[in-house]
CHARMM internal coordinates of N, CA and C (Angstrom, degrees):
IC EDIT
DIST 1 N 1 CA 1.4500
DIST 1 CA 1 C 1.5274
ANGL 1 N 1 CA 1 C 108.86
DIST 1 C 2 N 1.3054
ANGL 1 CA 1 C 2 N 116.50
DIHE 1 N 1 CA 1 C 2 N 136.52
DIST 2 N 2 CA 1.4588
ANGL 1 C 2 N 2 CA 122.54
DIHE 1 CA 1 C 2 N 2 CA 177.83
DIST 2 CA 2 C 1.5260
ANGL 2 N 2 CA 2 C 108.25
DIHE 1 C 2 N 2 CA 2 C -105.44
DIST 2 C 3 N 1.3313
ANGL 2 CA 2 C 3 N 115.70
DIHE 2 N 2 CA 2 C 3 N 129.85
DIST 3 N 3 CA 1.4639
ANGL 2 C 3 N 3 CA 120.60
DIHE 2 CA 2 C 3 N 3 CA 179.58
DIST 3 CA 3 C 1.5267
ANGL 3 N 3 CA 3 C 110.19
DIHE 2 C 3 N 3 CA 3 C -68.92
DIST 3 C 4 N 1.3189
ANGL 3 CA 3 C 4 N 115.73
DIHE 3 N 3 CA 3 C 4 N 151.00
DIST 4 N 4 CA 1.4588
ANGL 3 C 4 N 4 CA 121.87
DIHE 3 CA 3 C 4 N 4 CA 178.52
DIST 4 CA 4 C 1.5175
ANGL 4 N 4 CA 4 C 108.81
DIHE 3 C 4 N 4 CA 4 C -126.88
DIST 4 C 5 N 1.3173
ANGL 4 CA 4 C 5 N 116.49
DIHE 4 N 4 CA 4 C 5 N 125.32
DIST 5 N 5 CA 1.4549
ANGL 4 C 5 N 5 CA 122.35
DIHE 4 CA 4 C 5 N 5 CA 179.53
DIST 5 CA 5 C 1.5246
ANGL 5 N 5 CA 5 C 108.87
DIHE 4 C 5 N 5 CA 5 C -87.06
DIST 5 C 6 N 1.3187
ANGL 5 CA 5 C 6 N 117.13
DIHE 5 N 5 CA 5 C 6 N 123.41
DIST 6 N 6 CA 1.4611
ANGL 5 C 6 N 6 CA 120.78
DIHE 5 CA 5 C 6 N 6 CA -178.12
DIST 6 CA 6 C 1.5190
ANGL 6 N 6 CA 6 C 113.63
DIHE 5 C 6 N 6 CA 6 C -107.51
DIST 6 C 7 N 1.3238
ANGL 6 CA 6 C 7 N 117.57
DIHE 6 N 6 CA 6 C 7 N -24.74
DIST 7 N 7 CA 1.4542
ANGL 6 C 7 N 7 CA 119.00
DIHE 6 CA 6 C 7 N 7 CA -172.78
DIST 7 CA 7 C 1.5271
ANGL 7 N 7 CA 7 C 110.13
DIHE 6 C 7 N 7 CA 7 C -150.78
DIST 7 C 8 N 1.3239
ANGL 7 CA 7 C 8 N 116.21
DIHE 7 N 7 CA 7 C 8 N 137.07
DIST 8 N 8 CA 1.4575
ANGL 7 C 8 N 8 CA 122.91
DIHE 7 CA 7 C 8 N 8 CA 173.17
DIST 8 CA 8 C 1.5231
ANGL 8 N 8 CA 8 C 106.47
DIHE 7 C 8 N 8 CA 8 C -126.95
DIST 8 C 9 N 1.3215
ANGL 8 CA 8 C 9 N 116.95
DIHE 8 N 8 CA 8 C 9 N 133.63
DIST 9 N 9 CA 1.4598
ANGL 8 C 9 N 9 CA 121.58
DIHE 8 CA 8 C 9 N 9 CA -179.93
DIST 9 CA 9 C 1.5255
ANGL 9 N 9 CA 9 C 108.47
DIHE 8 C 9 N 9 CA 9 C -116.11
DIST 9 C 10 N 1.3260
ANGL 9 CA 9 C 10 N 116.03
DIHE 9 N 9 CA 9 C 10 N 128.06
DIST 10 N 10 CA 1.4614
ANGL 9 C 10 N 10 CA 122.04
DIHE 9 CA 9 C 10 N 10 CA 178.19
DIST 10 CA 10 C 1.5194
ANGL 10 N 10 CA 10 C 108.94
DIHE 9 C 10 N 10 CA 10 C -121.22
DIST 10 C 11 N 1.3234
ANGL 10 CA 10 C 11 N 116.93
DIHE 10 N 10 CA 10 C 11 N 135.61
DIST 11 N 11 CA 1.4588
ANGL 10 C 11 N 11 CA 121.89
DIHE 10 CA 10 C 11 N 11 CA 176.32
DIST 11 CA 11 C 1.5283
ANGL 11 N 11 CA 11 C 107.93
DIHE 10 C 11 N 11 CA 11 C -92.45
DIST 11 C 12 N 1.3294
ANGL 11 CA 11 C 12 N 116.56
DIHE 11 N 11 CA 11 C 12 N 134.18
DIST 12 N 12 CA 1.4623
ANGL 11 C 12 N 12 CA 120.48
DIHE 11 CA 11 C 12 N 12 CA -179.62
DIST 12 CA 12 C 1.5264
ANGL 12 N 12 CA 12 C 109.07
DIHE 11 C 12 N 12 CA 12 C -160.51
DIST 12 C 13 N 1.3326
ANGL 12 CA 12 C 13 N 117.78
DIHE 12 N 12 CA 12 C 13 N 163.80
DIST 13 N 13 CA 1.4643
ANGL 12 C 13 N 13 CA 119.98
DIHE 12 CA 12 C 13 N 13 CA -179.46
DIST 13 CA 13 C 1.5310
ANGL 13 N 13 CA 13 C 114.25
DIHE 12 C 13 N 13 CA 13 C -73.69
DIST 13 C 14 N 1.3368
ANGL 13 CA 13 C 14 N 118.11
DIHE 13 N 13 CA 13 C 14 N -26.51
DIST 14 N 14 CA 1.4700
ANGL 13 C 14 N 14 CA 121.00
DIHE 13 CA 13 C 14 N 14 CA -177.95
DIST 14 CA 14 C 1.5317
ANGL 14 N 14 CA 14 C 109.71
DIHE 13 C 14 N 14 CA 14 C -134.67
DIST 14 C 15 N 1.3431
ANGL 14 CA 14 C 15 N 117.68
DIHE 14 N 14 CA 14 C 15 N 87.05
DIST 15 N 15 CA 1.4641
ANGL 14 C 15 N 15 CA 121.33
DIHE 14 CA 14 C 15 N 15 CA -175.30
DIST 15 CA 15 C 1.5279
ANGL 15 N 15 CA 15 C 114.25
DIHE 14 C 15 N 15 CA 15 C -59.19
DIST 15 C 16 N 1.3082
ANGL 15 CA 15 C 16 N 117.66
DIHE 15 N 15 CA 15 C 16 N -37.88
DIST 16 N 16 CA 1.4733
ANGL 15 C 16 N 16 CA 120.49
DIHE 15 CA 15 C 16 N 16 CA -178.41
DIST 16 CA 16 C 1.5293
ANGL 16 N 16 CA 16 C 110.78
DIHE 15 C 16 N 16 CA 16 C -66.17
DIST 16 C 17 N 1.3171
ANGL 16 CA 16 C 17 N 116.47
DIHE 16 N 16 CA 16 C 17 N -41.22
DIST 17 N 17 CA 1.4646
ANGL 16 C 17 N 17 CA 120.44
DIHE 16 CA 16 C 17 N 17 CA 178.42
DIST 17 CA 17 C 1.5299
ANGL 17 N 17 CA 17 C 110.89
DIHE 16 C 17 N 17 CA 17 C -65.18
DIST 17 C 18 N 1.3267
ANGL 17 CA 17 C 18 N 117.33
DIHE 17 N 17 CA 17 C 18 N -43.32
DIST 18 N 18 CA 1.4622
ANGL 17 C 18 N 18 CA 120.80
DIHE 17 CA 17 C 18 N 18 CA 178.94
DIST 18 CA 18 C 1.5268
ANGL 18 N 18 CA 18 C 110.98
DIHE 17 C 18 N 18 CA 18 C -65.26
DIST 18 C 19 N 1.3181
ANGL 18 CA 18 C 19 N 117.40
DIHE 18 N 18 CA 18 C 19 N -41.24
DIST 19 N 19 CA 1.4683
ANGL 18 C 19 N 19 CA 120.73
DIHE 18 CA 18 C 19 N 19 CA 177.25
DIST 19 CA 19 C 1.5261
ANGL 19 N 19 CA 19 C 110.28
DIHE 18 C 19 N 19 CA 19 C -62.34
DIST 19 C 20 N 1.3279
ANGL 19 CA 19 C 20 N 117.27
DIHE 19 N 19 CA 19 C 20 N -39.11
DIST 20 N 20 CA 1.4608
ANGL 19 C 20 N 20 CA 121.18
DIHE 19 CA 19 C 20 N 20 CA 177.14
DIST 20 CA 20 C 1.5197
ANGL 20 N 20 CA 20 C 111.92
DIHE 19 C 20 N 20 CA 20 C -63.95
DIST 20 C 21 N 1.3330
ANGL 20 CA 20 C 21 N 116.43
DIHE 20 N 20 CA 20 C 21 N -39.31
DIST 21 N 21 CA 1.4635
ANGL 20 C 21 N 21 CA 120.63
DIHE 20 CA 20 C 21 N 21 CA 176.98
DIST 21 CA 21 C 1.5252
ANGL 21 N 21 CA 21 C 110.48
DIHE 20 C 21 N 21 CA 21 C -60.92
DIST 21 C 22 N 1.3332
ANGL 21 CA 21 C 22 N 116.28
DIHE 21 N 21 CA 21 C 22 N -49.47
DIST 22 N 22 CA 1.4634
ANGL 21 C 22 N 22 CA 119.54
DIHE 21 CA 21 C 22 N 22 CA -178.99
DIST 22 CA 22 C 1.5291
ANGL 22 N 22 CA 22 C 111.94
DIHE 21 C 22 N 22 CA 22 C -68.32
DIST 22 C 23 N 1.3133
ANGL 22 CA 22 C 23 N 117.75
DIHE 22 N 22 CA 22 C 23 N -29.91
DIST 23 N 23 CA 1.4674
ANGL 22 C 23 N 23 CA 120.46
DIHE 22 CA 22 C 23 N 23 CA 175.95
DIST 23 CA 23 C 1.5242
ANGL 23 N 23 CA 23 C 110.04
DIHE 22 C 23 N 23 CA 23 C -64.68
DIST 23 C 24 N 1.3321
ANGL 23 CA 23 C 24 N 117.14
DIHE 23 N 23 CA 23 C 24 N -40.89
DIST 24 N 24 CA 1.4670
ANGL 23 C 24 N 24 CA 119.40
DIHE 23 CA 23 C 24 N 24 CA 178.73
DIST 24 CA 24 C 1.5241
ANGL 24 N 24 CA 24 C 111.17
DIHE 23 C 24 N 24 CA 24 C -70.60
DIST 24 C 25 N 1.3185
ANGL 24 CA 24 C 25 N 117.09
DIHE 24 N 24 CA 24 C 25 N -28.30
DIST 25 N 25 CA 1.4627
ANGL 24 C 25 N 25 CA 121.59
DIHE 24 CA 24 C 25 N 25 CA 179.60
DIST 25 CA 25 C 1.5274
ANGL 25 N 25 CA 25 C 112.26
DIHE 24 C 25 N 25 CA 25 C -80.03
DIST 25 C 26 N 1.3376
ANGL 25 CA 25 C 26 N 116.73
DIHE 25 N 25 CA 25 C 26 N -44.52
DIST 26 N 26 CA 1.4682
ANGL 25 C 26 N 26 CA 122.00
DIHE 25 CA 25 C 26 N 26 CA -172.41
DIST 26 CA 26 C 1.5241
ANGL 26 N 26 CA 26 C 114.31
DIHE 25 C 26 N 26 CA 26 C -107.25
DIST 26 C 27 N 1.3239
ANGL 26 CA 26 C 27 N 116.74
DIHE 26 N 26 CA 26 C 27 N -12.68
DIST 27 N 27 CA 1.4571
ANGL 26 C 27 N 27 CA 120.06
DIHE 26 CA 26 C 27 N 27 CA -170.93
DIST 27 CA 27 C 1.5188
ANGL 27 N 27 CA 27 C 108.44
DIHE 26 C 27 N 27 CA 27 C 85.11
DIST 27 C 28 N 1.2807
ANGL 27 CA 27 C 28 N 116.99
DIHE 27 N 27 CA 27 C 28 N 173.70
DIST 28 N 28 CA 1.4545
ANGL 27 C 28 N 28 CA 120.33
DIHE 27 CA 27 C 28 N 28 CA 177.79
DIST 28 CA 28 C 1.5098
ANGL 28 N 28 CA 28 C 112.70
DIHE 27 C 28 N 28 CA 28 C 116.36
DIST 28 C 29 N 1.3110
ANGL 28 CA 28 C 29 N 114.75
DIHE 28 N 28 CA 28 C 29 N -175.18
DIST 29 N 29 CA 1.4625
ANGL 28 C 29 N 29 CA 122.34
DIHE 28 CA 28 C 29 N 29 CA -174.10
DIST 29 CA 29 C 1.5266
ANGL 29 N 29 CA 29 C 109.41
DIHE 28 C 29 N 29 CA 29 C -127.32
DIST 29 C 30 N 1.3242
ANGL 29 CA 29 C 30 N 116.23
DIHE 29 N 29 CA 29 C 30 N 128.19
DIST 30 N 30 CA 1.4601
ANGL 29 C 30 N 30 CA 122.09
DIHE 29 CA 29 C 30 N 30 CA 179.93
DIST 30 CA 30 C 1.5229
ANGL 30 N 30 CA 30 C 109.50
DIHE 29 C 30 N 30 CA 30 C -84.49
DIST 30 C 31 N 1.3201
ANGL 30 CA 30 C 31 N 115.48
DIHE 30 N 30 CA 30 C 31 N 132.34
DIST 31 N 31 CA 1.4727
ANGL 30 C 31 N 31 CA 123.75
DIHE 30 CA 30 C 31 N 31 CA 175.83
DIST 31 CA 31 C 1.5231
ANGL 31 N 31 CA 31 C 114.27
DIHE 30 C 31 N 31 CA 31 C 54.47
DIST 31 C 32 N 1.3210
ANGL 31 CA 31 C 32 N 116.44
DIHE 31 N 31 CA 31 C 32 N 39.96
DIST 32 N 32 CA 1.4680
ANGL 31 C 32 N 32 CA 121.20
DIHE 31 CA 31 C 32 N 32 CA 173.94
DIST 32 CA 32 C 1.5317
ANGL 32 N 32 CA 32 C 108.07
DIHE 31 C 32 N 32 CA 32 C -64.90
DIST 32 C 33 N 1.3128
ANGL 32 CA 32 C 33 N 118.71
DIHE 32 N 32 CA 32 C 33 N 136.68
DIST 33 N 33 CA 1.4647
ANGL 32 C 33 N 33 CA 119.85
DIHE 32 CA 32 C 33 N 33 CA 178.10
DIST 33 CA 33 C 1.5336
ANGL 33 N 33 CA 33 C 111.27
DIHE 32 C 33 N 33 CA 33 C -56.23
DIST 33 C 34 N 1.3110
ANGL 33 CA 33 C 34 N 116.08
DIHE 33 N 33 CA 33 C 34 N 130.33
DIST 34 N 34 CA 1.4600
ANGL 33 C 34 N 34 CA 122.22
DIHE 33 CA 33 C 34 N 34 CA -178.16
DIST 34 CA 34 C 1.5207
ANGL 34 N 34 CA 34 C 107.72
DIHE 33 C 34 N 34 CA 34 C -150.99
DIST 34 C 35 N 1.3023
ANGL 34 CA 34 C 35 N 117.21
DIHE 34 N 34 CA 34 C 35 N 123.80
DIST 35 N 35 CA 1.4726
ANGL 34 C 35 N 35 CA 120.80
DIHE 34 CA 34 C 35 N 35 CA -175.97
DIST 35 CA 35 C 1.5255
ANGL 35 N 35 CA 35 C 112.67
DIHE 34 C 35 N 35 CA 35 C -63.76
DIST 35 C 36 N 1.3354
ANGL 35 CA 35 C 36 N 117.70
DIHE 35 N 35 CA 35 C 36 N -17.80
DIST 36 N 36 CA 1.4698
ANGL 35 C 36 N 36 CA 120.51
DIHE 35 CA 35 C 36 N 36 CA -179.41
DIST 36 CA 36 C 1.5203
ANGL 36 N 36 CA 36 C 112.50
DIHE 35 C 36 N 36 CA 36 C -79.01
DIST 36 C 37 N 1.3535
ANGL 36 CA 36 C 37 N 118.39
DIHE 36 N 36 CA 36 C 37 N -19.44
DIST 37 N 37 CA 1.4588
ANGL 36 C 37 N 37 CA 121.88
DIHE 36 CA 36 C 37 N 37 CA -173.60
DIST 37 CA 37 C 1.5171
ANGL 37 N 37 CA 37 C 110.72
DIHE 36 C 37 N 37 CA 37 C -128.38
DIST 37 C 38 N 1.3037
ANGL 37 CA 37 C 38 N 115.79
DIHE 37 N 37 CA 37 C 38 N 144.43
DIST 38 N 38 CA 1.4559
ANGL 37 C 38 N 38 CA 121.52
DIHE 37 CA 37 C 38 N 38 CA 172.93
DIST 38 CA 38 C 1.5208
ANGL 38 N 38 CA 38 C 107.31
DIHE 37 C 38 N 38 CA 38 C -120.57
DIST 38 C 39 N 1.3172
ANGL 38 CA 38 C 39 N 117.44
DIHE 38 N 38 CA 38 C 39 N 121.80
DIST 39 N 39 CA 1.4606
ANGL 38 C 39 N 39 CA 121.71
DIHE 38 CA 38 C 39 N 39 CA -176.31
DIST 39 CA 39 C 1.5239
ANGL 39 N 39 CA 39 C 110.14
DIHE 38 C 39 N 39 CA 39 C -103.41
DIST 39 C 40 N 1.3205
ANGL 39 CA 39 C 40 N 115.08
DIHE 39 N 39 CA 39 C 40 N 145.82
DIST 40 N 40 CA 1.4566
ANGL 39 C 40 N 40 CA 121.51
DIHE 39 CA 39 C 40 N 40 CA 171.59
DIST 40 CA 40 C 1.5262
ANGL 40 N 40 CA 40 C 106.79
DIHE 39 C 40 N 40 CA 40 C -139.49
DIST 40 C 41 N 1.3141
ANGL 40 CA 40 C 41 N 118.40
DIHE 40 N 40 CA 40 C 41 N -164.02
DIST 41 N 41 CA 1.4622
ANGL 40 C 41 N 41 CA 121.24
DIHE 40 CA 40 C 41 N 41 CA -176.58
DIST 41 CA 41 C 1.5284
ANGL 41 N 41 CA 41 C 112.68
DIHE 40 C 41 N 41 CA 41 C -64.41
DIST 41 C 42 N 1.3298
ANGL 41 CA 41 C 42 N 117.45
DIHE 41 N 41 CA 41 C 42 N -21.74
DIST 42 N 42 CA 1.4613
ANGL 41 C 42 N 42 CA 120.81
DIHE 41 CA 41 C 42 N 42 CA -177.07
DIST 42 CA 42 C 1.5283
ANGL 42 N 42 CA 42 C 113.37
DIHE 41 C 42 N 42 CA 42 C -96.84
DIST 42 C 43 N 1.3259
ANGL 42 CA 42 C 43 N 118.34
DIHE 42 N 42 CA 42 C 43 N -3.91
DIST 43 N 43 CA 1.4665
ANGL 42 C 43 N 43 CA 122.62
DIHE 42 CA 42 C 43 N 43 CA -178.74
DIST 43 CA 43 C 1.5153
ANGL 43 N 43 CA 43 C 110.09
DIHE 42 C 43 N 43 CA 43 C -132.16
DIST 43 C 44 N 1.3092
ANGL 43 CA 43 C 44 N 115.18
DIHE 43 N 43 CA 43 C 44 N 150.97
DIST 44 N 44 CA 1.4506
ANGL 43 C 44 N 44 CA 121.20
DIHE 43 CA 43 C 44 N 44 CA 173.59
DIST 44 CA 44 C 1.5199
ANGL 44 N 44 CA 44 C 106.89
DIHE 43 C 44 N 44 CA 44 C -148.66
DIST 44 C 45 N 1.3238
ANGL 44 CA 44 C 45 N 117.20
DIHE 44 N 44 CA 44 C 45 N 152.32
DIST 45 N 45 CA 1.4637
ANGL 44 C 45 N 45 CA 120.20
DIHE 44 CA 44 C 45 N 45 CA 178.87
DIST 45 CA 45 C 1.5230
ANGL 45 N 45 CA 45 C 109.50
DIHE 44 C 45 N 45 CA 45 C -124.94
DIST 45 C 46 N 1.3226
ANGL 45 CA 45 C 46 N 115.26
DIHE 45 N 45 CA 45 C 46 N 153.98
DIST 46 N 46 CA 1.4566
ANGL 45 C 46 N 46 CA 122.17
DIHE 45 CA 45 C 46 N 46 CA 174.80
DIST 46 CA 46 C 1.5143
ANGL 46 N 46 CA 46 C 107.31
DIHE 45 C 46 N 46 CA 46 C -129.63
DIST 46 C 47 N 1.3162
ANGL 46 CA 46 C 47 N 116.13
DIHE 46 N 46 CA 46 C 47 N 120.65
DIST 47 N 47 CA 1.4644
ANGL 46 C 47 N 47 CA 122.03
DIHE 46 CA 46 C 47 N 47 CA 177.39
DIST 47 CA 47 C 1.5162
ANGL 47 N 47 CA 47 C 107.47
DIHE 46 C 47 N 47 CA 47 C -105.21
DIST 47 C 48 N 1.3329
ANGL 47 CA 47 C 48 N 116.57
DIHE 47 N 47 CA 47 C 48 N 116.57
DIST 48 N 48 CA 1.4642
ANGL 47 C 48 N 48 CA 120.90
DIHE 47 CA 47 C 48 N 48 CA -179.49
DIST 48 CA 48 C 1.5203
ANGL 48 N 48 CA 48 C 110.19
DIHE 47 C 48 N 48 CA 48 C -90.24
DIST 48 C 49 N 1.3253
ANGL 48 CA 48 C 49 N 117.39
DIHE 48 N 48 CA 48 C 49 N 161.46
DIST 49 N 49 CA 1.4634
ANGL 48 C 49 N 49 CA 120.94
DIHE 48 CA 48 C 49 N 49 CA -177.44
DIST 49 CA 49 C 1.5321
ANGL 49 N 49 CA 49 C 114.22
DIHE 48 C 49 N 49 CA 49 C -55.27
DIST 49 C 50 N 1.3274
ANGL 49 CA 49 C 50 N 117.92
DIHE 49 N 49 CA 49 C 50 N -31.55
DIST 50 N 50 CA 1.4594
ANGL 49 C 50 N 50 CA 120.64
DIHE 49 CA 49 C 50 N 50 CA -179.12
DIST 50 CA 50 C 1.5155
ANGL 50 N 50 CA 50 C 113.88
DIHE 49 C 50 N 50 CA 50 C -82.90
DIST 50 C 51 N 1.3122
ANGL 50 CA 50 C 51 N 118.11
DIHE 50 N 50 CA 50 C 51 N 0.72
DIST 51 N 51 CA 1.4541
ANGL 50 C 51 N 51 CA 119.47
DIHE 50 CA 50 C 51 N 51 CA 179.04
DIST 51 CA 51 C 1.4585
ANGL 51 N 51 CA 51 C 111.47
DIHE 50 C 51 N 51 CA 51 C 137.23
END
COOR INIT
IC SEED 1 N 1 CA 1 C
IC BUILD
């Protein structure tokens, strides 16, 4: 069995800015609506094309 990484959490002072940086690096969409996550000013998500 091969492990699959689904989520990485990084602590930072500006989550939206960091998510934007990684979006430009890896591609993907920042704060895409997803029933599994609830975002506010202290959280941001990045969904990459592979999942």
